[in-house]
N, C-alpha and C positions, 0 to 999 in steps of 0.2 A: 458545519457544512455539509449539507445532503445533497447526494446527486440522484437523479432519477434511474430507473433501469434501462430505460431507453437510451440515455446518455451512455452509461456502461456497455450496453450492447452494441452501440456504434463503435464506441472506443475498441471493444473487443476485436470487431470486425476489421477495423484499422490495423490492429495489432498483429492479426492473423496475416493481412495482405502485407504488412511492411513490418516483418519482425524485428529489423536492426535499427529501426526509427523511434522506438517506445520510449527509450529514455529520455528524450527531450519533453515528452508529455507528463513523465514522472516528476520532471525538475520545476514543474509549473505550479504544484501543491505540495504541501508538507506531508511527511508520512502518515501523521495523525489524519489529515483529509484523505488521503487515499485509503487508508485503512477503515476508516467509518464508511466511505463511499461504498467499498466492497462489501463489507459486513452488512450495510443496508440492502445490497441487492443480493445478498446470499451467497456471495462469494468467498471461499476461505482464503484469508491472507493472515500474513504477520509480518513485521520488520525484519530486514537483515541487519542486523546490528554489528558496528564496528568494536574493536577491543575495548575500547574506553566504556561504549555504550553498555555492553555486556556487563561490565564490572560497576556500573551505575545502576543495574535493574535491581530493584527492591527484592526480587525473587532469589537472585544470586547473593544478595547480603542478608537474607533472612537467618538469622541464628538461632537453632532449636534449643 
């Protein structure tokens, strides 16, 4: 799923104007969708994992 920069720009303006209301927007899409949208727009981002997700991450489980 791709999101245009204009949509991200509009969303960011909304976030700045209503900083405590953005959590509902994030719940409307998956973490993967948000990460791709931000990456496509040049906005650095990454997921915030819970403990279970941390230990399921391939980089954490990589054995040398």
